[in-house]
C-alpha positions, 0 to 999 in steps of 0.5 A: 187478384185478378191480374194474378189470375190472368197470368195463370190463365196464360201459363194454363193456356200455353201448357195445354197447347204444348200438351196437344202438340206433344200428343201429336209428336209423342214427345213430353219434353216440348214442355221444356221449350215452353217453360220460359215462355209461360214464365215471362208470358205471365209477366208481360200479361201483368205489364199489359194490364197495368194502367201505366208503365214504369222504368222498373216495369220496362226493365223487368219486361226487357230482362225477362224477355231476353232470358226467356227468348234466348233459353227458348230458342237454345232448347229448341235448337239443341233438341230439334230432331232428337225426339223425346228427352230421355228424362221424360221417356223415364217418366213415360215409362213409369206412368204407362199405360195412359201416359198421354192423358196423365202427362196433362197433369203430371208434366204440363199442368204442374209446370204451368202452375210452377211457372206462375209462381216463378213469375211472381216478381213481375206481379210485385215489381212492375206496378210499383211507382217508386223511383229506381234505387240501389236494390233495382240497380243491384238486381239489374246487374245480377240478372243481366250477369245471369243471362250472360253466364247462362248464355256463355255456358250453353255456348261453350257446351254446344261447341264442345258437343259439336267437336268430333274430338270431344266424343267420350270426354267430359266438358271441363273447360271454360265456365264448366271448369269451375261449376258443373252446371254454369247454365243453372247457376246463371239461371238462379242469378236471373231470378234472385236479381229480378226479385231484388228489383221487385223488392226495390219497388215494393219494399217489405211488402213484396218480400213474399215474392221470394218463393220465385227465386227459392222455388227456381233454385230448388228446382235446379238443384233437386228436381229437374236440374243437377239431381235428375241429370247426375242421378246415374251419370256416374254409372253411364260415364265413369270419367264424370266421377273424377269431374264431380270430385274436382268441380263444384256442382252449382256455385262456381269455385276453384278446381279442387285438383289439377284438371284433366280431360278423361275419356269415358 
């Protein structure tokens, strides 16, 4: 219990520091940059408090850190100089007056608690002395696949946006041809993979940590991911409706008709 509370203390500390920075910058979307650091930071707190380090724990620490550092750097570079993300602008508008204080619990404290819950596989798996088995190797493979799938999708989108010829067009190339959100699909794979590693160590007693990939998948699909991003995009960008009609939202799948790049 003490180790779990130490992880929560880390996520709370980082959330408060990010909140203070958001007040100075008038930008609540800073929380997106620290989100991966909250999760993996809790995992590294668990790792540091263990009396000994197992191969499973080392693998989980490496995979989690690789996921978090890449995502943090990518989000920071993508958002640098653009001010507060429009999603948080909408949250701000709904909660004025007093959003500066309200954001502490509506945005930052909430994400700190969610990050702590998502870190559950680290808590369950890192301490296990069991030798690596089938579940561990399957989890490692799935987590690595997710990291690369997400990174490739993000890189393809970054190149697309940087090309002046892409203005007014919908990105439906590369991985984005088969899923409208390859980055979110990849991220879900990371957490299902880490959960497999956790139960590879803890067995049935660790299955409760499935709350982590379930929560992450739910967030990606219905809260801060697909649902939020696509809530009004069909109205803002009519060409996106054609993209929705022919491309799966999350799980990669075949194109439902001949793809085309339409002007918005």
